[in-house]
C-alpha positions as CSV (number, residue, x, y, z in Angstrom):
1,M,-210.5,-106.9,-209.8
2,T,-208.9,-109.4,-212.2
3,V,-206.8,-108.6,-215.2
4,V,-207.3,-111.2,-217.9
5,P,-204.1,-111.5,-220.1
6,N,-204.9,-110.2,-223.6
7,G,-208.5,-109.6,-222.4
8,P,-210.6,-107.4,-220.3
9,V,-210.5,-106.4,-216.6
10,L,-213.1,-108.2,-214.6
11,I,-214.6,-106.2,-211.8
12,E,-217.2,-107.2,-209.2
13,G,-220.3,-105.0,-209.7
14,P,-222.1,-102.8,-209.5
15,V,-219.6,-100.7,-211.5
16,E,-219.5,-97.0,-212.5
17,V,-217.0,-95.9,-215.1
18,A,-216.2,-92.2,-215.8
19,M,-215.9,-91.8,-219.6
20,P,-213.5,-89.3,-221.3
21,D,-216.5,-87.2,-222.5
22,G,-217.7,-86.7,-218.9
23,T,-220.5,-89.1,-219.0
24,T,-220.9,-92.1,-216.7
25,A,-221.4,-95.7,-217.7
26,R,-223.0,-97.9,-215.0
27,S,-223.6,-101.6,-214.8
28,E,-225.5,-103.5,-212.1
29,R,-224.1,-106.9,-213.2
30,V,-222.4,-109.2,-210.6
31,V,-219.2,-109.2,-212.6
32,V,-218.4,-106.6,-215.3
33,A,-215.8,-107.0,-218.1
34,V,-214.2,-103.6,-218.9
35,C,-212.5,-103.4,-222.3
36,T,-208.8,-102.7,-222.4
37,C,-208.1,-103.2,-226.1
38,L,-210.5,-100.4,-227.3
39,R,-211.9,-102.7,-230.0
40,S,-215.3,-103.1,-228.3
41,R,-218.3,-101.6,-230.0
42,R,-219.9,-101.3,-226.5
43,L,-217.2,-99.3,-224.7
44,P,-216.4,-99.3,-221.8
45,W,-217.8,-102.8,-221.7
46,C,-216.0,-105.8,-223.4
47,D,-217.8,-107.5,-226.3
48,T,-215.0,-110.0,-226.8
49,S,-213.6,-108.2,-229.8
50,H,-210.1,-108.9,-228.5
51,R,-210.5,-112.6,-229.4
52,A,-209.0,-113.8,-232.7
53,R,-211.8,-114.5,-235.1
54,P,-211.4,-117.4,-237.5
55,R,-212.1,-116.7,-241.1
56,R,-215.5,-117.9,-242.4
57,T,-215.5,-120.5,-245.1
58,S,-218.3,-120.9,-247.7
59,A,-221.6,-122.3,-246.6
60,R,-220.5,-125.8,-247.8
61,G,-217.4,-125.6,-245.6
62,E,-214.9,-125.3,-248.5
């Protein structure tokens, strides 16, 4: 297991996570990123929502 500063926890898979509602989330991936910031729309898996997002400019780059 690796804790990424300001990011997820990386765990070698397969991984099974017990959710607060009693369900189980399972991943067969080689390495799984588990969200620690609770911003992910794919909890318990990280979707990189912890990263700072730059503001979009207009289509012409202004």
